MDTraj code that builds the backbone (N, CA, C; nanometers):
import mdtraj as md
import numpy as np

residues = "MET ASP ILE GLU ASN ARG ILE LYS GLU ILE ASP LYS ARG LEU ARG ALA LEU PHE ILE ALA ASP MET PRO GLY LEU ILE LEU VAL GLY ILE TRP LEU TYR VAL LYS PHE GLY SER ARG GLY ASP SER PHE LEU PRO PHE HIS ALA ASN GLU LEU PHE LEU SER VAL MET LEU GLY THR GLY LEU LEU ILE MET GLY TRP CYS GLY PHE GLU THR MET LYS LEU ASN ARG GLU LYS GLU ARG LEU THR ARG LYS SER ALA PRO GLU".split()
xyz = np.array([
    [0.0879, -0.1330, -0.0172],
    [0.0202, -0.0102, -0.0161],
    [0.0818, 0.1137, -0.0126],
    [0.0756, 0.2226, -0.0851],
    [0.1508, 0.3523, -0.0552],
    [0.1086, 0.4052, 0.0455],
    [0.1821, 0.5193, 0.0548],
    [0.1882, 0.5971, 0.1929],
    [0.1098, 0.6692, 0.1823],
    [0.0619, 0.7546, 0.0805],
    [-0.0290, 0.8334, 0.0877],
    [-0.1968, 0.7911, 0.1396],
    [-0.1973, 0.6699, 0.0707],
    [-0.3124, 0.5863, 0.0923],
    [-0.3365, 0.5740, 0.2543],
    [-0.2347, 0.5297, 0.2913],
    [-0.2022, 0.4417, 0.4181],
    [-0.2495, 0.5866, 0.5124],
    [-0.1869, 0.6893, 0.4998],
    [-0.2336, 0.8101, 0.5675],
    [-0.3429, 0.8539, 0.5499],
    [-0.4474, 0.8636, 0.4497],
    [-0.5641, 0.8713, 0.3943],
    [-0.6511, 0.7950, 0.5102],
    [-0.6163, 0.6668, 0.4718],
    [-0.6915, 0.5739, 0.5802],
    [-0.6900, 0.6054, 0.7348],
    [-0.5649, 0.5994, 0.7655],
    [-0.5337, 0.6248, 0.9006],
    [-0.6536, 0.7647, 0.9674],
    [-0.6012, 0.8748, 0.8662],
    [-0.7351, 0.9944, 0.8846],
    [-0.8894, 0.9696, 0.9046],
    [-0.9012, 0.8905, 0.8232],
    [-1.0682, 0.8129, 0.8411],
    [-1.0792, 0.7027, 0.9436],
    [-0.9910, 0.6193, 0.9808],
    [-1.0128, 0.5807, 1.1321],
    [-1.0009, 0.7038, 1.2485],
    [-0.9131, 0.7478, 1.2187],
    [-0.9221, 0.8508, 1.3257],
    [-1.0189, 0.9487, 1.3244],
    [-1.1208, 0.9919, 1.2413],
    [-1.2603, 1.0516, 1.2750],
    [-1.3387, 0.9417, 1.2956],
    [-1.3244, 0.8228, 1.2388],
    [-1.4049, 0.7189, 1.3271],
    [-1.3717, 0.6835, 1.5002],
    [-1.3060, 0.7149, 1.5057],
    [-1.2522, 0.7387, 1.6791],
    [-1.3180, 0.8289, 1.7459],
    [-1.3146, 0.9181, 1.7113],
    [-1.3769, 1.0382, 1.7276],
    [-1.5086, 1.0655, 1.7974],
    [-1.5742, 0.9760, 1.6845],
    [-1.7308, 0.9531, 1.7059],
    [-1.7007, 0.8593, 1.7792],
    [-1.6314, 0.7675, 1.8113],
    [-1.6535, 0.6283, 1.8909],
    [-1.6609, 0.6832, 2.0288],
    [-1.5731, 0.7934, 2.0720],
    [-1.5163, 0.8451, 2.1912],
    [-1.6549, 0.9082, 2.2487],
    [-1.7344, 0.9336, 2.1644],
    [-1.8293, 1.0558, 2.2410],
    [-1.9582, 0.9785, 2.3299],
    [-1.9745, 0.8388, 2.3037],
    [-2.0551, 0.7889, 2.4373],
    [-1.9887, 0.8044, 2.5511],
    [-1.8564, 0.7830, 2.5557],
    [-1.7525, 0.7695, 2.6770],
    [-1.7883, 0.9314, 2.7640],
    [-1.7274, 1.0281, 2.6404],
    [-1.7802, 1.1274, 2.6558],
    [-1.8724, 1.1945, 2.7698],
    [-2.0112, 1.1118, 2.6764],
    [-2.1123, 1.1661, 2.7402],
    [-2.1615, 1.0689, 2.8695],
    [-2.1278, 1.0076, 2.8833],
    [-2.1182, 0.9087, 3.0205],
    [-2.0471, 0.9620, 3.1115],
    [-1.9411, 0.9953, 3.1215],
    [-1.8191, 1.0577, 3.2069],
    [-1.9202, 1.2129, 3.2471],
    [-1.9611, 1.2851, 3.1278],
    [-2.0264, 1.4528, 3.1593],
    [-2.1248, 1.4210, 3.2242],
    [-2.2295, 1.3465, 3.2016],
    [-2.3391, 1.2579, 3.3111],
    [-2.2959, 1.2358, 3.4517],
    [-2.1866, 1.1668, 3.4506],
    [-2.1447, 1.1459, 3.5845],
    [-2.1118, 1.2050, 3.6745],
    [-2.0126, 1.3336, 3.6224],
    [-2.0040, 1.4588, 3.6745],
    [-2.1404, 1.5827, 3.7028],
    [-2.2080, 1.5654, 3.6324],
    [-2.3284, 1.6189, 3.6483],
    [-2.4194, 1.6090, 3.7701],
    [-2.4047, 1.4466, 3.7633],
    [-2.5078, 1.3911, 3.8523],
    [-2.4142, 1.3506, 4.0041],
    [-2.3096, 1.3910, 3.9985],
    [-2.2300, 1.3757, 4.1023],
    [-2.2083, 1.4986, 4.1919],
    [-2.1788, 1.5869, 4.1130],
    [-2.1436, 1.7193, 4.1785],
    [-2.2203, 1.8106, 4.1559],
    [-2.2976, 1.8060, 4.0318],
    [-2.4211, 1.9391, 3.9864],
    [-2.5626, 1.9330, 4.0320],
    [-2.6059, 1.8307, 4.0823],
    [-2.7458, 1.8025, 4.0314],
    [-2.8080, 1.8400, 4.1748],
    [-2.6807, 1.8460, 4.2565],
    [-2.7836, 1.8677, 4.4218],
    [-2.8201, 1.7928, 4.4870],
    [-2.8356, 1.6373, 4.4688],
    [-2.9517, 1.5812, 4.5035],
    [-3.1096, 1.5359, 4.4153],
    [-3.1141, 1.5941, 4.2880],
    [-3.2200, 1.6329, 4.2650],
    [-3.1607, 1.6026, 4.1232],
    [-3.1256, 1.4782, 4.0352],
    [-3.1169, 1.4574, 3.9170],
    [-3.2375, 1.4221, 3.8360],
    [-3.1845, 1.4366, 3.7176],
    [-3.3067, 1.3982, 3.6818],
    [-3.3757, 1.2866, 3.6297],
    [-3.3076, 1.1931, 3.6470],
    [-3.3093, 1.0196, 3.6355],
    [-3.3443, 0.9743, 3.7286],
    [-3.4373, 0.8767, 3.7943],
    [-3.4470, 0.8115, 3.9147],
    [-3.3256, 0.7374, 3.9567],
    [-3.2896, 0.6698, 3.8649],
    [-3.1564, 0.5633, 3.8674],
    [-3.0615, 0.6067, 3.8911],
    [-2.9937, 0.7376, 3.8558],
    [-2.9166, 0.8469, 3.9015],
    [-2.8876, 0.8354, 4.0677],
    [-2.9794, 0.7988, 4.1457],
    [-2.9397, 0.8419, 4.2635],
    [-2.8851, 0.6379, 4.2875],
    [-2.8665, 0.5976, 4.2337],
    [-2.7826, 0.4375, 4.2573],
    [-2.6557, 0.4583, 4.2593],
    [-2.5739, 0.4496, 4.3100],
    [-2.4182, 0.4426, 4.3314],
    [-2.3539, 0.3408, 4.2524],
    [-2.4257, 0.2421, 4.2203],
    [-2.3495, 0.1308, 4.1872],
    [-2.3721, 0.1825, 4.0203],
    [-2.4598, 0.2687, 4.0021],
    [-2.5221, 0.2423, 3.8608],
    [-2.4208, 0.3580, 3.8412],
    [-2.3775, 0.4817, 3.9372],
    [-2.3020, 0.6015, 3.8672],
    [-2.1421, 0.4959, 3.8532],
    [-2.1335, 0.4247, 3.9485],
    [-2.0057, 0.3570, 3.9274],
    [-1.9541, 0.2916, 3.7527],
    [-2.0611, 0.2030, 3.7517],
    [-2.1056, 0.1318, 3.6050],
    [-2.0700, 0.2430, 3.5085],
    [-2.1365, 0.3577, 3.5377],
    [-2.1559, 0.4637, 3.4473],
    [-2.0031, 0.5117, 3.3956],
    [-1.9362, 0.5147, 3.5054],
    [-1.7924, 0.5755, 3.5282],
    [-1.7000, 0.5412, 3.4542],
    [-1.7042, 0.3764, 3.5186],
    [-1.6038, 0.2977, 3.4662],
    [-1.6220, 0.2512, 3.2996],
    [-1.7658, 0.2617, 3.2730],
    [-1.7819, 0.2467, 3.1449],
    [-1.7187, 0.3370, 3.0526],
    [-1.7842, 0.4689, 3.0752],
    [-1.7430, 0.6026, 3.0198],
    [-1.5747, 0.6039, 3.0338],
    [-1.4927, 0.5678, 3.1241],
    [-1.3828, 0.5989, 3.1089],
    [-1.3033, 0.4843, 3.0468],
    [-1.3538, 0.3502, 3.0356],
    [-1.3070, 0.2233, 2.9577],
    [-1.2989, 0.2456, 2.8084],
    [-1.4108, 0.3290, 2.7585],
    [-1.4347, 0.3893, 2.6015],
    [-1.3266, 0.4560, 2.5908],
    [-1.3407, 0.6027, 2.7009],
    [-1.2209, 0.7226, 2.6297],
    [-1.0971, 0.6699, 2.6508],
    [-1.0452, 0.5536, 2.7243],
    [-0.9423, 0.4904, 2.7122],
    [-0.8831, 0.4250, 2.6461],
    [-0.9680, 0.2893, 2.5797],
    [-0.9669, 0.2641, 2.4415],
    [-0.9602, 0.3546, 2.3029],
    [-1.0451, 0.4463, 2.3033],
    [-1.0243, 0.5337, 2.2088],
    [-0.8975, 0.6540, 2.2217],
    [-0.8788, 0.6732, 2.3440],
    [-0.7464, 0.7497, 2.3247],
    [-0.6146, 0.6468, 2.3086],
    [-0.6355, 0.5558, 2.3132],
    [-0.4839, 0.4607, 2.3580],
    [-0.4932, 0.4318, 2.1668],
    [-0.6033, 0.3884, 2.0987],
    [-0.6032, 0.3890, 1.9301],
    [-0.5644, 0.5055, 1.8527],
    [-0.6256, 0.6420, 1.9154],
    [-0.5809, 0.7652, 1.8505],
    [-0.4083, 0.7733, 1.9072],
    [-0.3713, 0.7790, 1.9767],
    [-0.2265, 0.7623, 2.0305],
    [-0.1281, 0.6762, 1.8808],
    [-0.1946, 0.5477, 1.9238],
    [-0.0793, 0.4660, 1.7974],
    [-0.1346, 0.5006, 1.6957],
    [-0.2416, 0.5037, 1.6171],
    [-0.2928, 0.5610, 1.4831],
    [-0.1540, 0.6942, 1.4455],
    [-0.1601, 0.8050, 1.5188],
    [-0.0995, 0.9391, 1.5331],
    [0.0543, 0.8709, 1.5114],
    [0.0983, 0.8305, 1.5933],
    [0.2558, 0.7745, 1.5533],
    [0.2956, 0.6843, 1.4448],
    [0.1798, 0.6402, 1.4116],
    [0.2068, 0.5548, 1.3103],
    [0.1861, 0.6264, 1.1736],
    [0.0996, 0.7558, 1.1746],
    [0.0834, 0.8941, 1.0717],
    [0.1998, 0.9437, 1.0532],
    [0.2400, 0.9783, 1.2150],
    [0.3605, 1.0358, 1.2048],
    [0.5229, 0.9702, 1.1502],
    [0.5202, 0.8325, 1.1550],
    [0.6340, 0.7934, 1.1120],
    [0.6231, 0.8188, 0.8902],
    [0.5038, 0.7738, 0.8902],
    [0.4803, 0.7324, 0.7745],
    [0.4712, 0.8997, 0.7109],
    [0.4519, 0.9998, 0.7756],
    [0.5021, 1.1556, 0.7364],
    [0.6410, 1.1581, 0.7182],
    [0.7160, 1.1376, 0.8035],
    [0.8307, 1.1747, 0.8137],
    [0.9119, 1.0761, 0.6926],
    [0.8501, 0.9691, 0.6623],
    [0.9220, 0.8758, 0.5805],
    [0.9293, 0.9396, 0.4603],
    [0.8081, 0.9519, 0.4118],
    [0.7534, 1.0216, 0.2644],
    [0.8495, 1.1823, 0.2532],
    [0.8556, 1.2370, 0.3609],
    [0.9029, 1.3725, 0.3585],
    [1.0475, 1.3947, 0.2217],
    [1.0417, 1.4664, 0.1917],
    [1.1772, 1.4740, 0.1051],
    [1.2829, 1.5370, 0.2199],
    [1.3865, 1.4529, 0.1544],
    [1.5038, 1.5436, 0.2584],
    [1.6078, 1.6359, 0.1764],
])
top = md.Topology()
chain = top.add_chain()
for i, resn in enumerate(residues, 1):
    res = top.add_residue(resn, chain, resSeq=i)
    for name in ("N", "CA", "C"):
        top.add_atom(name, md.element.get_by_symbol(name[0]), res)
traj = md.Trajectory(xyz[None], top)
């Protein structure tokens, strides 16, 4: 595979990862709101359950961690390919 096509493929994968990261960001954002901003009157009754909040935070952080790791991996590969294809 040619370097330019691989870089385009990496960019496409990065865009998909940014979209895949959204549920994790939303879960952590809701957790932050319920935990620190709602003052006990959250908009859904099951937000009062501490186990639910812990699972919500764990799931959100897991999604964000996976997407972050994949993003770093792809960015490293893209940088390596860019350096390889740059004229000296």
